[in-house]
C-alpha positions as CSV (number, residue, x, y, z in Angstrom):
1,X,-13.9,-20.6,-8.6
2,X,-14.5,-22.5,-5.4
3,X,-16.8,-21.3,-2.7
4,X,-14.0,-21.0,-0.2
5,X,-12.1,-18.5,-2.4
6,X,-15.2,-16.3,-2.7
7,X,-16.2,-16.5,1.0
8,X,-15.7,-13.2,2.8
9,X,-14.9,-15.2,6.0
10,X,-11.2,-15.6,7.0
11,X,-9.8,-19.1,6.6
12,X,-7.8,-20.9,9.2
13,X,-4.6,-20.2,7.4
14,X,-5.4,-16.5,7.2
15,X,-6.2,-16.4,10.9
16,X,-2.9,-18.1,11.7
17,X,-1.0,-15.6,9.6
18,X,-2.9,-12.8,11.3
19,X,-1.9,-14.1,14.7
20,X,1.8,-14.3,13.8
21,X,1.9,-10.8,12.3
22,X,-0.1,-9.3,15.2
23,X,2.2,-10.9,17.8
24,X,5.3,-9.5,16.0
25,X,3.8,-6.0,15.7
26,X,2.6,-6.0,19.3
27,X,6.2,-6.8,20.4
28,X,8.1,-4.6,18.0
29,X,5.7,-1.8,16.8
30,X,3.7,-0.5,19.7
31,X,2.3,3.0,19.8
32,X,5.4,4.3,21.6
33,X,7.7,2.9,19.0
34,X,5.7,4.3,16.1
35,X,5.6,7.7,17.8
36,X,9.3,7.7,18.4
37,X,10.0,6.9,14.7
38,X,7.5,9.6,13.6
39,X,9.3,12.1,15.8
40,X,12.6,11.1,14.3
41,X,11.1,11.5,10.8
42,X,9.9,15.0,11.7
43,X,13.5,16.0,12.6
44,X,15.1,14.5,9.5
45,X,15.5,10.9,10.6
46,X,14.5,7.7,8.8
47,X,10.9,6.6,9.8
48,X,11.2,3.1,8.4
49,X,11.8,0.3,10.9
50,X,14.0,-2.0,8.8
51,X,14.6,-4.4,11.7
52,X,10.9,-5.0,11.9
53,X,10.7,-5.4,8.1
54,X,13.5,-8.0,8.2
55,X,11.5,-9.9,10.8
56,X,8.3,-9.7,8.7
57,X,10.1,-10.6,5.5
58,X,12.3,-13.5,6.7
59,X,10.8,-14.9,9.8
60,X,7.1,-14.7,8.7
61,X,7.7,-14.7,5.0
62,X,5.6,-11.7,4.3
63,X,7.9,-10.4,1.6
64,X,7.3,-13.5,-0.6
65,X,3.6,-14.0,0.0
66,X,2.6,-13.3,-3.6
67,X,5.7,-14.9,-5.1
68,X,5.3,-18.5,-6.5
69,X,6.9,-21.3,-4.5
70,X,9.3,-22.2,-7.4
71,X,10.9,-18.8,-6.9
72,X,11.2,-19.2,-3.2
73,X,8.0,-17.5,-2.2
74,X,4.9,-18.7,-0.3
75,X,2.7,-19.0,-3.3
76,X,-0.1,-17.3,-1.4
77,X,-2.8,-15.0,-2.8
78,X,-4.1,-11.5,-2.4
79,X,-6.3,-12.7,0.5
80,X,-3.2,-13.5,2.6
81,X,-1.6,-10.2,1.7
82,X,-4.8,-8.4,2.6
83,X,-4.6,-9.9,6.1
84,X,-1.1,-8.6,6.6
85,X,-2.1,-5.2,5.4
86,X,-5.0,-5.2,7.9
87,X,-2.6,-5.7,10.8
88,X,-0.1,-3.2,9.4
89,X,-3.0,-0.7,9.2
90,X,-3.8,-1.3,12.9
91,X,-0.3,-0.3,13.9
92,X,0.5,2.1,11.0
93,X,3.9,0.3,11.0
94,X,6.6,2.0,8.9
95,X,7.5,-0.9,6.7
96,X,7.6,-1.2,2.9
97,X,5.2,-4.1,2.6
98,X,2.8,-2.3,0.2
99,X,5.5,-0.8,-1.9
100,X,7.8,-3.9,-2.1
101,X,5.8,-7.0,-1.5
102,X,2.7,-5.8,-3.4
103,X,3.4,-3.1,-6.0
104,X,6.9,-4.0,-7.0
105,X,6.2,-7.8,-6.7
106,X,3.1,-7.6,-8.9
107,X,4.9,-5.6,-11.5
108,X,7.6,-8.2,-11.7
109,X,5.1,-11.1,-11.8
110,X,3.3,-9.5,-14.7
111,X,6.6,-8.8,-16.5
112,X,7.9,-12.4,-16.3
113,X,11.3,-13.3,-17.9
114,X,14.7,-14.2,-16.4
115,X,15.5,-10.7,-14.9
116,X,12.1,-10.6,-13.1
117,X,12.6,-14.2,-11.8
118,X,16.0,-13.3,-10.4
119,X,14.7,-10.2,-8.6
120,X,11.6,-12.1,-7.3
121,X,13.9,-14.7,-5.8
122,X,15.9,-12.0,-4.0
123,X,12.7,-10.4,-2.7
124,X,11.2,-13.7,-1.5
125,X,14.4,-14.5,0.5
126,X,14.3,-11.1,2.1
127,X,17.7,-10.2,0.6
128,X,16.4,-7.1,-1.2
129,X,13.5,-4.6,-1.1
130,X,12.1,-3.1,-4.3
131,X,9.9,-0.1,-5.2
132,X,7.9,0.7,-8.3
133,X,9.0,4.1,-9.5
134,X,5.5,5.5,-10.0
135,X,3.9,8.3,-8.1
136,X,1.9,6.9,-5.1
137,X,-1.0,9.0,-6.3
138,X,-1.0,7.3,-9.7
139,X,-4.5,6.2,-10.7
140,X,-4.5,2.5,-11.8
141,X,-7.0,3.0,-14.7
142,X,-5.2,6.0,-16.1
143,X,-1.6,6.1,-14.8
144,X,0.5,9.1,-15.9
145,X,2.9,8.6,-18.8
146,X,6.4,7.5,-17.7
147,X,8.6,10.5,-17.0
148,X,11.8,8.5,-17.6
149,X,13.3,8.0,-21.0
150,X,16.2,6.0,-22.5
151,X,19.2,8.2,-22.5
152,X,21.2,6.0,-24.8
153,X,20.8,2.3,-25.5
154,X,23.8,0.3,-24.4
155,X,25.2,3.3,-22.5
156,X,25.2,1.6,-19.1
157,X,28.4,1.0,-17.2
158,X,28.1,-2.8,-17.6
159,X,27.7,-4.8,-20.7
160,X,24.1,-5.4,-21.7
161,X,22.7,-2.4,-19.7
162,X,21.0,0.8,-20.9
163,X,21.1,4.3,-19.4
164,X,18.0,6.1,-18.1
165,X,17.3,9.7,-17.5
166,X,14.4,11.4,-15.9
167,X,12.6,12.3,-12.6
168,X,9.7,10.7,-10.9
169,X,8.0,12.5,-8.0
170,X,6.0,11.1,-5.1
171,X,7.6,7.6,-5.0
172,X,6.9,5.6,-1.8
173,X,9.4,3.2,-0.5
174,X,12.3,4.5,-2.7
175,X,14.4,5.5,0.3
176,X,14.8,1.9,1.5
177,X,14.6,0.1,-1.8
178,X,17.6,-1.8,-3.1
179,X,16.0,-2.1,-6.5
180,X,13.9,0.4,-8.4
181,X,11.5,-0.7,-11.1
182,X,11.3,2.1,-13.5
183,X,8.7,2.4,-16.3
184,X,10.4,4.0,-19.3
185,X,8.8,5.9,-22.2
186,X,10.0,4.6,-25.6
187,X,9.0,5.5,-29.1
188,X,7.2,2.1,-29.4
189,X,5.5,2.2,-26.0
190,X,6.5,1.6,-22.4
191,X,9.3,-0.7,-21.1
192,X,10.1,-1.7,-17.5
193,X,13.7,-1.5,-16.3
194,X,15.4,-2.4,-13.0
195,X,17.9,0.0,-11.5
196,X,20.1,-0.6,-8.5
197,X,19.4,2.1,-5.9
198,X,23.2,2.5,-5.3
199,X,24.1,2.8,-8.9
200,X,25.8,6.0,-10.2
201,X,23.4,8.6,-11.5
202,X,20.6,7.5,-9.0
203,X,19.5,10.1,-6.5
204,X,16.6,9.6,-4.1
205,X,15.6,12.9,-2.4
206,X,13.1,12.6,0.5
207,X,10.4,15.2,0.5
208,X,8.1,16.4,3.3
209,X,5.3,13.9,3.6
210,X,2.0,14.4,5.2
211,X,2.1,10.8,6.4
212,X,5.2,10.4,8.6
213,X,4.9,6.6,8.6
214,X,5.0,6.3,4.8
215,X,7.3,8.9,3.4
216,X,7.7,9.7,-0.3
217,X,10.7,10.8,-2.3
218,X,11.7,12.2,-5.6
219,X,13.7,9.8,-7.8
220,X,16.2,11.4,-10.2
221,X,18.1,9.4,-12.8
222,X,21.0,10.8,-14.8
223,X,22.3,8.2,-17.3
224,X,21.8,5.6,-14.6
225,X,22.6,2.0,-15.7
226,X,19.5,-0.2,-15.9
227,X,18.6,-3.7,-16.9
228,X,15.6,-4.4,-19.1
229,X,12.8,-6.3,-17.4
230,X,10.0,-6.1,-19.9
231,X,9.4,-4.5,-23.2
232,X,6.3,-2.9,-24.7
233,X,5.8,-6.1,-26.7
234,X,5.7,-8.3,-23.5
235,X,3.2,-6.0,-21.8
236,X,5.2,-3.7,-19.5
237,X,2.5,-1.0,-19.5
238,X,-0.4,-3.4,-18.7
239,X,1.8,-5.0,-16.0
240,X,2.3,-1.7,-14.3
241,X,-1.4,-1.0,-14.4
242,X,-2.2,-4.4,-13.0
243,X,0.3,-3.8,-10.2
244,X,-1.3,-0.4,-9.3
245,X,-4.8,-1.9,-9.4
246,X,-3.8,-4.8,-7.1
247,X,-2.2,-2.2,-4.8
248,X,-5.3,-0.1,-4.7
249,X,-7.5,-3.2,-4.0
250,X,-5.2,-4.3,-1.1
251,X,-4.8,-0.8,0.2
252,X,-8.5,-1.1,1.2
253,X,-7.5,-3.8,3.7
254,X,-5.0,-1.4,5.3
255,X,-7.7,1.2,5.5
256,X,-10.0,-1.3,7.1
257,X,-7.4,-2.3,9.8
258,X,-6.8,1.4,10.5
259,X,-10.5,2.2,10.9
260,X,-11.0,-0.8,13.2
261,X,-8.1,0.4,15.5
262,X,-9.6,3.9,15.6
263,X,-13.0,2.5,16.6
264,X,-11.7,0.0,19.2
265,X,-9.5,2.6,20.8
266,X,-12.1,5.2,20.9
267,X,-14.7,2.9,22.4
268,X,-12.3,1.9,25.1
269,X,-11.5,5.6,25.9
270,X,-15.1,6.8,26.1
271,X,-15.9,3.9,28.6
272,X,-13.2,5.3,30.9
273,X,-13.4,9.0,30.4
274,X,-16.0,10.6,32.7
275,X,-17.9,13.9,32.6
276,X,-20.6,14.9,35.1
277,X,-19.8,11.7,37.0
278,X,-20.8,9.5,34.0
279,X,-18.7,7.8,31.4
280,X,-18.7,9.8,28.2
281,X,-19.7,6.7,26.2
282,X,-23.0,6.6,28.0
283,X,-24.1,9.8,26.3
284,X,-26.6,9.1,23.5
285,X,-24.9,11.4,21.0
286,X,-21.6,9.6,21.4
287,X,-23.2,6.2,21.0
288,X,-24.8,7.3,17.8
289,X,-21.6,8.6,16.4
290,X,-19.7,5.4,17.2
291,X,-22.6,3.2,15.9
292,X,-22.4,5.1,12.6
293,X,-18.6,4.3,12.4
294,X,-19.3,0.7,13.2
295,X,-21.8,0.4,10.4
296,X,-19.4,2.0,7.9
297,X,-16.6,-0.3,9.0
298,X,-18.9,-3.4,8.4
299,X,-19.4,-2.2,4.9
300,X,-15.7,-1.5,4.4
301,X,-14.9,-5.0,5.6
302,X,-17.2,-6.6,3.0
303,X,-15.8,-4.4,0.2
304,X,-12.2,-5.0,1.1
305,X,-12.6,-8.7,1.5
306,X,-14.5,-8.9,-1.8
307,X,-11.7,-7.0,-3.6
308,X,-9.0,-9.3,-2.1
309,X,-11.0,-12.5,-3.0
310,X,-11.5,-11.4,-6.6
311,X,-7.9,-10.3,-6.9
312,X,-6.9,-13.7,-5.6
313,X,-9.0,-15.7,-8.0
314,X,-11.6,-14.1,-10.1
315,X,-12.4,-12.7,-13.6
316,X,-10.4,-9.5,-14.3
317,X,-13.5,-7.5,-15.0
318,X,-15.1,-8.4,-11.7
319,X,-11.9,-7.8,-9.9
320,X,-11.7,-4.3,-11.4
321,X,-15.2,-3.5,-10.3
322,X,-14.5,-4.8,-6.8
323,X,-11.3,-2.7,-6.5
324,X,-13.2,0.4,-7.5
325,X,-16.0,-0.3,-5.0
326,X,-13.5,-0.9,-2.2
327,X,-11.5,2.2,-2.8
328,X,-14.5,4.4,-3.3
329,X,-15.8,3.3,0.1
330,X,-12.9,2.4,2.3
331,X,-10.9,5.6,1.9
332,X,-13.9,7.7,3.2
333,X,-14.5,5.3,6.1
334,X,-10.9,5.3,7.3
335,X,-10.8,9.1,7.3
336,X,-14.1,9.4,9.1
337,X,-13.1,6.8,11.7
338,X,-9.8,8.6,12.3
339,X,-11.5,12.0,12.6
340,X,-13.9,10.6,15.2
341,X,-11.0,9.0,17.0
342,X,-9.2,12.4,17.3
343,X,-12.4,14.3,18.3
344,X,-13.8,11.9,20.8
345,X,-10.5,11.6,22.6
346,X,-10.9,15.3,23.4
347,X,-7.8,17.3,24.3
348,X,-5.5,14.3,24.5
349,X,-6.4,13.3,21.0
350,X,-5.1,16.7,19.7
351,X,-1.6,16.1,21.2
352,X,1.5,14.7,19.6
353,X,1.9,12.2,22.5
354,X,-1.2,10.3,21.4
355,X,-0.9,8.2,18.2
356,X,-4.4,9.3,16.9
357,X,-2.8,11.9,14.7
358,X,-0.7,9.3,12.9
359,X,-3.8,7.3,12.0
360,X,-5.5,10.4,10.7
361,X,-2.5,11.3,8.6
362,X,-2.2,7.8,7.2
363,X,-5.9,7.6,6.5
364,X,-5.8,10.9,4.6
365,X,-2.7,9.9,2.7
366,X,-4.2,6.5,1.8
367,X,-7.4,8.2,0.6
368,X,-5.5,10.0,-2.1
369,X,-3.1,7.2,-2.9
370,X,-3.6,5.1,-6.0
371,X,-6.7,7.1,-6.9
372,X,-9.1,9.2,-4.8
373,X,-12.6,7.9,-4.0
374,X,-13.9,10.2,-6.6
375,X,-11.6,8.7,-9.2
376,X,-12.7,5.2,-8.4
377,X,-16.4,6.2,-8.4
378,X,-15.9,7.6,-12.0
379,X,-14.1,4.4,-13.0
380,X,-16.8,2.3,-11.4
381,X,-19.4,4.1,-13.5
382,X,-17.5,3.1,-16.7
383,X,-16.7,-0.5,-15.5
384,X,-20.4,-1.1,-14.5
385,X,-21.7,0.7,-17.6
386,X,-23.5,3.3,-15.5
387,X,-22.9,6.6,-17.3
388,X,-23.5,9.8,-15.3
389,X,-26.7,11.7,-16.1
390,X,-26.3,14.2,-18.9
391,X,-26.7,17.8,-17.7
392,X,-28.9,20.0,-19.7
């Protein structure tokens, strides 16, 4: 492993990518636009900004960052994907980058084979969006057993397809996915199937989500035709776990970007807001609270960058430890930064018109996505061989 890959500093390429993504988001996903979509979502509308996603996917190439060049992707690494997630966290943009370009893409990369290659080419070109049909709350080190089963082999509507039956709850990105990657429970283990979202027997039902900018849905399959992507023999189950672990590690970068926005916005506000003819930010108690948040974010940045670097090029065991450390720390930091943002904005921070509540909701939803901080601390104890003390 080279020193550059393990450095926590951003490379020139990463900074150029950040600038491109930030410019696009500043133009297309400002606070007013995000609030408008959140309001539409609260009244039954679709919160996803698919025009923004097309620009990210095709113009910037974000959809194919993790896909090899021979399949039409950028051949980049988790470090570049982490930079994109930092910027998306700063705007809480409603785009399916995490669900399609990270979770679904990683599952396909781990699966391999002709079907996976075909789907990856479509994802890289921005022609399709995918979603991994697993609960967003699934813990990478102990994911729940697949709830979908094989209804009847060869019972699909087309030759060479099988039929799937079952229900998966809490799936993120399913509403805008063209392809659903479904883990299926078989007698001999777990297989991974690809299901077209518009196929007969496929029902995606949106449910009320705490985070209006990343909704979840219930996926129901009733003898839905599906193509086999990977079998138990080719490592479908480990591939799904790897995808969830990669998603958890990169989610820390989104939490980092979110926390940084909350701190920056709050500091700017307390410099302008006055009480007793003095800026609120001049009060010592406020300074201490913001300084605490700054220190927490500095630690979160180191943890998130380490996780991204090891996911990009590092031993699997070290990457697993780094992911657990990042999620155990960054989830707590993001929630604390968002809480301070709401509280230190005073009355305006409690209103719907200010975007602070969207950041608090995203932070809390991220904290319980792909394993809670407590889950990751327990996993870290096992990974680092540090068993908990035995109670008498």
